[in-house]
C-alpha positions, -999 to +999 in steps of 0.1 A: +067-032-094+094-039-120+093-012-147+075+014-126+105+029-109+138+036-126+171+027-109+179+064-104+146+073-088+147+080-050+122+065-026+114+079+008+102+057+036+097+058+074+131+054+090+154+049+106+169+019+087+154-014+098+116-006+098+090-030+084+085-004+056+122-009+045+117-047+048+087-045+025+107-022+001+136-046-001+111-075-008+102-059-042+128-067-069+117-036-088+124-012-059+153-027-040+179-012-063+166+024-061+182+050-037+163+047-004+159+078+018+150+072+055+127+100+068+116+107+104+077+105+100+050+095+076+041+131+071+077+139+062+076+112+035+045+128+019+060+163+022+092+152+004+072+135-024+050+165-029+079+190-029+101+168-052+126+160-025+122+124-034+106+108-065+084+083-047+071+076-012+066+041+002+041+040+031+018+015+049-019+020+042-036-010+057-030-038+083-051-070+085-054-065+123-055-028+129-072-017+097-064+014+078-033+035+086-051+069+093-021+091+086-016+076+052-053+077+043-057+113+055-026+125+036-039+109+003-075+119+007-073+154+022-038+168+023-020+159-009-025+156-047-006+124-051-014+091-068-007+054-060+013+036-086+020+003-069+013-018-038+031-045-018+017-070+007+041-081+035+034-108+061+045-092+094+065-110+120+070-091+153+100-099+174+111-090+209+146-076+208+169-069+237+206-062+245+229-092+247+226-111+279+192-098+288+164-122+297+127-118+300+129-113+338+152-084+334+128-064+312+108-035+328+098-016+297+089-025+261+093+002+234+078+002+199+056+018+174+021+018+190+005-003+162+032-030+166+027-031+204-011-035+199-005-064+176+014-083+204-011-075+232-018-112+242+018-122+241+029-093+263+001-100+288+011-137+290+049-132+291+055-097+305+025-089+326+024-054+339+054-043+319+056-006+311+049+003+274+065+033+257+059+046+222+084+053+195+080+069+160+088+036+144+098+000+153+133+007+141+135+039+162+125+018+192+153-008+185+178+020+181+167+036+214+170+003+233+205-001+219+215+034+230+201+028+265+220-004+268+253+013+261+247+037+290+234+010+314+255-005+342+237-038+345+210-061+330+182-054+355+155-029+347+163-026+310+142-020+280+133-042+251+119-034+217+094-049+193+107-047+158+122-065+128+150-090+129+167-067+104+167-038+129+180-061+156+210-071+135+216-035+125+217-021+160+233-051+178+203-065+198+196-102+203+164-119+192+148-127+225+115-140+211+103-144+175+068-143+161+052-127+191+023-112+171-011-124+183-024-132+149-002-154+126-020-140+096-008-104+104-002-087+071+004-051+061-003-035+027+021-008+015+016+016-014+041+035-036+029+071-041+042+099-064+032+132-080+006+132-108+033+142-133+049+107-131+019+093-148-003+062-143+012+027-149-001+010-180-026-019-175-008-051-164-036-076-167-043-076-129-049-041-116-066-022-089-081+013-089-086+035-058-110+064-056-127+086-030-164+094-034-177+126-018-215+127-017-235+157-029-258+152+002-265+125+027-298+110+018-314+075+019-299+053-008-269+075-015-243+048-009-265+023-027-264+046-057-226+047-057-222+010-053-248+004-080-225+019-106-199-008-098-225-036-096-241-026-130-207-031-146-197-063-126-167-045-111-155-062-080-149-041-049-120-052-028-123-025-001-150-001+010-143+023+039-162+053+052-142+082+064-152+115+081-147+145+058-136+166+088-163+192+079-189+182+104-205+153+123-223+129+101-204+139+069-185+110+054-167+102+022-162+066+009-128+051+000-132+024-026-107+000-041-119-022-070-105-045-096-097-029-129-077-001-145-087+034-156-074+024-190-102-002-193-133+013-210-157-002-185-138+014-156-136+047-173-173+046-180-180+039-143-158+067-131-174+091-157-209+084-143-197+088-107-179+121-114-211+134-130-234+124-101-212+131-070-201+164-054-165+153-060-146+121-071-109+119-063-088+095-083-061+079-062-046+057-088-046+026-110-018+002-104-007-035-105-024-054-078-003-073-052-008-107-038+005-142-038-011-151-072-008-117-088+021-125-111+004-157-123-028-138-131-009-112-151+010-139-170-023-156-178-038-123-189-009-115-212-011-150-227-048-146-233-043-112-249-015-126-272-038-155-282-067-131-288-045-109-310-035-140-331-072-150-333-085-116-344-057-111-369-065-144-385-102-134-389-093-100-402-070-115-428-100-131-444-116-097-452-119-092-489-106-058-499-133-034-510-132-025-547-133+011-557-167+023-568-153+039-600-130+009-609-133+007-648-125-030-647-158-038-631-188-041-653-224-030-646-244-055-626 
């Protein structure tokens, strides 16, 4: 996300310090130097962005195991007029963290953010069968709570442990009791950077993604096919398609679509123009540089291709013979 956020722009994220969100933030060279503001809930992050309390918000939107993060999706689709300007993909490693000296047999309760606990279900069943589970507002809040309980405890028996980041464990003085306890080693979370519309849409990078929400005029046979046909006709690749209740009645759904391309591309603009004309409503959620392991390489190749194409077309245009003025007296009659 280098170049999207200035070094003075503030970024709100789900706190306290030590969450996976902060870990993902610090993994981005273009974001790590910005002032970071820890906030108590996801909704608070969106509220602060919308009100101008912070310049940007950084929130999880999708997990490879649990699917979409409903709070983030609902805020973007129904509650706020914000746009996505960047994304980050972070491999998630869940850890069991406990006060110093505590062993597995001492643990009677595991505290964490519910999504994190769900991602470790098999490990917990195999290693801590029947243990009590408690919810926290974030993984870092769980780690902080366990650390606070440990200070007040008189012995190691019947203590709590937390599921969270190694970063949180080091921040709050807990030991890493077990690392990599997630059930799926391919556990990955996608985060998005959101801001107010006035901040503008990032310029095309050569490897971009666009997100929109399609609201149907009416539910009828072939309605979704008609929407998808607009993308197929232009050979635009969809990377995500999700139906979501509109909250206006049973059976009423909207469609969240992520696809490759940028609104600055004429073919994308043409597709969105046709969708806007045919649907009850089309909400633009943003065009932004796509994340992924090969994303930077794809962008470099695209920039090189553009540079070579510019040289090629300039060479051809240099061959154009300047047109002679029609009334040039130096030219004789044919």
